RODO-2510 file (C-alpha; in nm, 4 decimals, decimal comma):
residues 269
     n   res          X          Y          Z
     1     m     0,3865    -0,2813     1,2001
     2     l     0,4576    -0,4779     1,5226
     3     g     0,2678    -0,5345     1,8478
     4     s    -0,0246    -0,3513     1,9369
     5     s    -0,0328    -0,1655     1,6122
     6     r    -0,0604    -0,4802     1,4017
     7     e    -0,3346    -0,5924     1,6336
     8     s    -0,5029    -0,2893     1,5823
     9     l    -0,4973    -0,2862     1,2257
    10     i    -0,6484    -0,6093     1,2052
    11     a    -0,9212    -0,5200     1,3858
    12     l    -0,9940    -0,2062     1,1853
    13     q    -0,9539    -0,3925     0,8743
    14     e    -1,2123    -0,6340     0,9851
    15     l    -1,4490    -0,3815     1,0877
    16     v    -1,4089    -0,2035     0,7393
    17     a    -1,4906    -0,5377     0,5745
    18     s    -1,7972    -0,5760     0,7839
    19     r    -1,9328    -0,2574     0,6541
    20     s    -1,8774    -0,3232     0,2627
    21     a    -2,2544    -0,3333     0,2216
    22     d    -2,3029     0,0398     0,3731
    23     a    -2,4310     0,2935     0,1243
    24     q    -2,1518     0,5326     0,1871
    25     f    -1,8867     0,2719     0,1744
    26     a    -1,7434     0,3661    -0,1549
    27     a    -1,7243     0,7039    -0,0568
    28     a    -1,5568     0,6375     0,2515
    29     a    -1,2229     0,5655     0,0528
    30     g    -1,1465     0,9312    -0,0286
    31     d    -1,2528     1,0272     0,3082
    32     l    -0,9751     0,8208     0,4820
    33     l    -0,7305     0,8749     0,2290
    34     s    -0,7528     1,2632     0,3288
    35     v    -0,7821     1,1795     0,6784
    36     s    -0,4336     1,0027     0,6449
    37     a    -0,2795     1,2790     0,4545
    38     l    -0,4128     1,5562     0,7140
    39     l    -0,2891     1,3434     1,0020
    40     a     0,0604     1,3091     0,8352
    41     s     0,0727     1,6787     0,8039
    42     d    -0,0572     1,7662     1,1835
    43     k     0,2170     1,6144     1,4371
    44     p     0,0007     1,7476     1,7300
    45     l    -0,3173     1,5915     1,6087
    46     r    -0,1837     1,2635     1,5585
    47     t     0,0203     1,2629     1,8827
    48     a    -0,2946     1,3285     2,0684
    49     i    -0,4967     1,0892     1,8901
    50     v    -0,2692     0,8062     1,9829
    51     d    -0,1774     0,9119     2,3390
    52     s    -0,2665     0,6097     2,5327
    53     g    -0,2527     0,8350     2,8770
    54     t    -0,5683     0,9876     2,7459
    55     a    -0,9021     0,8198     2,8153
    56     v    -1,0562     0,6541     2,4745
    57     a    -1,3776     0,8774     2,5157
    58     d    -1,1599     1,1826     2,5104
    59     r    -0,9589     1,0670     2,1932
    60     e    -1,3075     0,9556     2,0396
    61     n    -1,4358     1,3030     2,0937
    62     l    -1,1383     1,4742     1,9577
    63     v    -1,1868     1,2814     1,6315
    64     r    -1,5787     1,3508     1,6190
    65     d    -1,4610     1,7526     1,6813
    66     v    -1,2012     1,7592     1,4256
    67     f    -1,3735     1,5336     1,1465
    68     s    -1,7341     1,5138     1,1947
    69     s    -1,7868     1,8358     0,9498
    70     r    -1,5068     1,7030     0,6986
    71     i    -1,6143     1,3532     0,6170
    72     g    -1,9150     1,1050     0,5709
    73     a    -2,0576     0,9162     0,8654
    74     l    -1,9051     0,5897     0,7801
    75     a    -1,5461     0,7233     0,7391
    76     l    -1,5928     0,8891     1,0586
    77     d    -1,7056     0,5549     1,2410
    78     f    -1,3811     0,4210     1,0806
    79     v    -1,1498     0,6885     1,2265
    80     i    -1,3171     0,6882     1,5693
    81     a    -1,2468     0,3110     1,5823
    82     a    -0,8942     0,3886     1,4850
    83     a    -0,8446     0,6236     1,7664
    84     s    -1,0094     0,3909     2,0235
    85     r    -0,7250     0,1371     1,9563
    86     r    -0,3563     0,1376     2,0858
    87     w    -0,0710     0,2174     1,8533
    88     s     0,3014     0,1600     1,9030
    89     s     0,3625     0,4969     1,7120
    90     e     0,1806     0,8173     1,5605
    91     d     0,3392     0,7345     1,2007
    92     d     0,1404     0,3664     1,2384
    93     l    -0,1926     0,5477     1,2969
    94     v    -0,1243     0,7271     0,9926
    95     e    -0,0474     0,4024     0,7661
    96     a    -0,3273     0,2343     0,9189
    97     v    -0,5849     0,5074     0,7825
    98     e    -0,4398     0,4929     0,4548
    99     i    -0,4401     0,1187     0,4606
   100     i    -0,8104     0,0983     0,5314
   101     g    -0,8744     0,3741     0,2474
   102     a    -0,6914     0,1683    -0,0177
   103     q    -0,8778    -0,1434     0,1387
   104     v    -1,2002     0,0364     0,0523
   105     v    -1,1124     0,1352    -0,2869
   106     f    -0,9912    -0,2494    -0,3641
   107     a    -1,3243    -0,3857    -0,2022
   108     h    -1,5494    -0,1518    -0,4202
   109     a    -1,3225    -0,2325    -0,7255
   110     d    -1,3777    -0,6359    -0,6343
   111     a    -1,7455    -0,5733    -0,6053
   112     q    -1,7639    -0,3814    -0,9471
   113     g    -1,5481    -0,6712    -1,1262
   114     v    -1,2271    -0,4195    -1,1924
   115     i    -1,0049    -0,5497    -0,9206
   116     d    -0,8087    -0,7054    -1,1888
   117     q    -0,7589    -0,4077    -1,3903
   118     v    -0,6886    -0,2093    -1,0885
   119     e    -0,4241    -0,4334    -0,9834
   120     e    -0,2580    -0,4430    -1,3175
   121     e    -0,2798    -0,0460    -1,3907
   122     i    -0,0993    -0,0003    -1,0530
   123     f     0,1589    -0,2689    -1,1389
   124     h     0,2332    -0,1070    -1,5004
   125     f     0,2503     0,2189    -1,3468
   126     g     0,5309     0,1125    -1,0985
   127     r     0,7105    -0,0266    -1,3904
   128     a     0,6627     0,2995    -1,5799
   129     v     0,8344     0,4679    -1,3219
   130     d     1,1354     0,2464    -1,2922
   131     a     1,1689     0,3080    -1,6765
   132     n     1,1322     0,7002    -1,6416
   133     p     1,4192     0,8528    -1,4253
   134     d     1,2601     1,2043    -1,4921
   135     l     0,9054     1,0704    -1,3538
   136     q     1,0669     0,8854    -1,0563
   137     m     1,3026     1,2064    -0,9503
   138     t     0,9729     1,4181    -1,0041
   139     l     0,7669     1,1968    -0,7364
   140     t     1,0738     1,2063    -0,5160
   141     n     1,1401     1,5654    -0,5223
   142     p     1,1122     1,7219    -0,1763
   143     a     1,0846     2,0477    -0,3408
   144     l     0,7681     1,9898    -0,5321
   145     s     0,4673     1,9977    -0,3286
   146     g     0,2161     1,7112    -0,2974
   147     a    -0,0431     1,9056    -0,5156
   148     a     0,2371     1,9290    -0,7796
   149     k     0,3025     1,5517    -0,8125
   150     s    -0,0478     1,4697    -0,7841
   151     a    -0,0968     1,6865    -1,0842
   152     v     0,1868     1,4821    -1,2553
   153     v     0,0359     1,1373    -1,1974
   154     s    -0,2859     1,2685    -1,3299
   155     d    -0,1479     1,4272    -1,6569
   156     v     0,0342     1,0536    -1,6859
   157     l    -0,2891     0,8382    -1,6387
   158     a    -0,4931     1,1126    -1,8426
   159     g    -0,8063     0,9379    -1,7936
   160     r    -0,6752     0,6035    -1,9210
   161     a    -0,6835     0,4259    -1,5858
   162     a    -0,9891     0,3116    -1,3712
   163     a    -1,1356     0,5342    -1,1177
   164     g    -0,9769     0,3573    -0,8309
   165     t    -0,6208     0,3252    -0,9873
   166     a    -0,6240     0,6916    -1,0291
   167     q    -0,7584     0,7666    -0,6805
   168     l    -0,4811     0,5442    -0,5318
   169     l    -0,1724     0,6673    -0,7382
   170     v    -0,2703     1,0456    -0,7146
   171     h    -0,2894     0,9843    -0,3294
   172     t     0,0269     0,7966    -0,3031
   173     a     0,2201     1,0596    -0,5171
   174     a     0,1429     1,3470    -0,2832
   175     n     0,1857     1,1229     0,0308
   176     l     0,5061     0,9065     0,0039
   177     r     0,6098     1,0153     0,3482
   178     g     0,9775     0,9331     0,2642
   179     r     0,9066     0,5873     0,1214
   180     r     1,0313     0,4815    -0,2262
   181     v     0,7799     0,5092    -0,5025
   182     d     0,8107     0,1079    -0,5556
   183     a     0,7677     0,0383    -0,1863
   184     a     0,4268     0,2588    -0,1824
   185     l     0,3135     0,0790    -0,4817
   186     t     0,4218    -0,2628    -0,3523
   187     a     0,2286    -0,1924    -0,0317
   188     l    -0,0831    -0,1204    -0,2568
   189     s    -0,0446    -0,4592    -0,4341
   190     d    -0,0349    -0,6246    -0,0831
   191     i    -0,3486    -0,4827     0,0052
   192     a    -0,5396    -0,5816    -0,3130
   193     a    -0,3928    -0,9261    -0,2568
   194     a    -0,5416    -0,9427     0,0937
   195     q    -0,8674    -0,8362    -0,0377
   196     r    -0,8550    -1,1220    -0,2730
   197     q    -0,7393    -1,3324     0,0039
   198     r    -0,4113    -1,4096    -0,1629
   199     v    -0,0652    -1,2896    -0,1427
   200     v     0,1440    -1,1157    -0,4151
   201     a     0,4915    -1,2453    -0,4881
   202     h     0,7270    -0,9626    -0,6163
   203     v     0,9797    -1,1660    -0,8684
   204     r     1,2847    -1,0135    -1,0217
   205     v     1,4372    -1,2276    -1,3175
   206     a     1,6749    -1,1353    -1,5823
   207     i     1,4684    -1,2981    -1,8705
   208     a     1,0984    -1,3476    -1,8874
   209     l     0,9583    -1,6730    -1,7330
   210     t     0,7536    -1,8971    -1,9636
   211     a     0,3879    -1,9814    -1,8591
   212     e     0,5070    -2,2986    -1,7291
   213     q     0,7727    -2,1525    -1,5142
   214     a     0,5339    -1,8932    -1,3808
   215     t     0,2849    -2,1766    -1,2818
   216     r     0,5262    -2,3918    -1,1268
   217     m     0,6662    -2,0808    -0,9107
   218     s     0,3283    -1,9846    -0,8159
   219     a     0,2429    -2,3310    -0,6878
   220     v     0,5680    -2,3706    -0,5119
   221     l     0,5392    -2,0106    -0,3351
   222     g     0,1716    -2,0963    -0,2763
   223     r     0,2985    -2,3916    -0,0562
   224     l     0,5466    -2,1880     0,1119
   225     a     0,2880    -1,9340     0,2021
   226     g    -0,0183    -2,1521     0,2789
   227     r    -0,2348    -1,9299     0,0450
   228     n    -0,2704    -1,8738    -0,3209
   229     v     0,0083    -1,6585    -0,4625
   230     s     0,0055    -1,4406    -0,7964
   231     l     0,3289    -1,3068    -0,9306
   232     n     0,4387    -0,9506    -1,0337
   233     v     0,7165    -1,0336    -1,2484
   234     v     0,9813    -0,7499    -1,3362
   235     i     1,2246    -0,8162    -1,5927
   236     d     1,5645    -0,6900    -1,4143
   237     p     1,8957    -0,7138    -1,5881
   238     s     2,0916    -0,6607    -1,3117
   239     v     1,9673    -0,9922    -1,1534
   240     i     2,1918    -1,1339    -1,4120
   241     g     2,0448    -1,5266    -1,3639
   242     g     1,8289    -1,6870    -1,1096
   243     v     1,5540    -1,5321    -0,9556
   244     s     1,5067    -1,2807    -0,6659
   245     v     1,1598    -1,3280    -0,4635
   246     r     0,9879    -1,1001    -0,2027
   247     l     0,6977    -1,2864    -0,0521
   248     g     0,5499    -1,0781     0,2382
   249     d     0,8089    -1,0143     0,4690
   250     e     1,0285    -1,2946     0,3336
   251     v     1,3010    -1,2306     0,0659
   252     i     1,4379    -1,5376    -0,1507
   253     d     1,7414    -1,4437    -0,3322
   254     g     1,8794    -1,7056    -0,5666
   255     s     2,0214    -1,4715    -0,8296
   256     i     2,3591    -1,4805    -0,9429
   257     a     2,4272    -1,1158    -0,8479
   258     n     2,3375    -1,1983    -0,5053
   259     r     2,5681    -1,4933    -0,5157
   260     l     2,8427    -1,2850    -0,6418
   261     e     2,8076    -1,0156    -0,3907
   262     q     2,8192    -1,2742    -0,1013
   263     a     3,1282    -1,3997    -0,2573
   264     r     3,2666    -1,0578    -0,2953
   265     r     3,1944    -0,9974     0,0865
   266     t     3,3550    -1,3275     0,1935
   267     l     3,6760    -1,2220     0,0097
   268     v     3,6855    -0,8907     0,1403
   269     g     3,6331    -1,0368     0,4971
***
């Protein structure tokens, strides 16, 4: 997100954080995720909500009319707040509501002391998708309904994951909206990291890092980011050697594969 959407999202996230002690807070997660799914499927509705030519009060009343009987009071407050903000595109509104839904899941998991488990399970699910072409094809198959994809994920998890993990992964499976599975899961990891006031570095290496190498890399990246950094490390033989890192919006690619590709492009001209 850029410009007004980014500013609106930050304000919305601050509002959500300020209401974390509310008795309805945990329940708001499911409501928000369902709202994002509905908005994604209803173009006239999301267009009307982001229409800056319509008075804020009218946009807020539209949200009340549509959602007051469908979601809890706290989630409704959050969606009304979203409607009152400016968004660069209607897709940004959908993404923002989804983000704050995930934020509530991670905040509640943090309060319950299980956020480490939820993060780890999401990461390992991503690795499972990478290692299973059939599962990846199923989740990205446009011919399958969202409900069918959610059912597949539920079967894969089979009660072995934390409630927050299942909630997010089942929702994500049905609501990729053209995203790659790994990109959607990376976005979840970033939301979890923000909840803990840190950033996740997504690292690809040809061979596993030693504990010393991982510690040193976290420290170096932490100085670059100005925040605590945790690593999500993926073993990827295509890297060949060196390391490829995505830190927020920055990509640091020191892999041999990347250097070979750069040399090839130079030779080809």
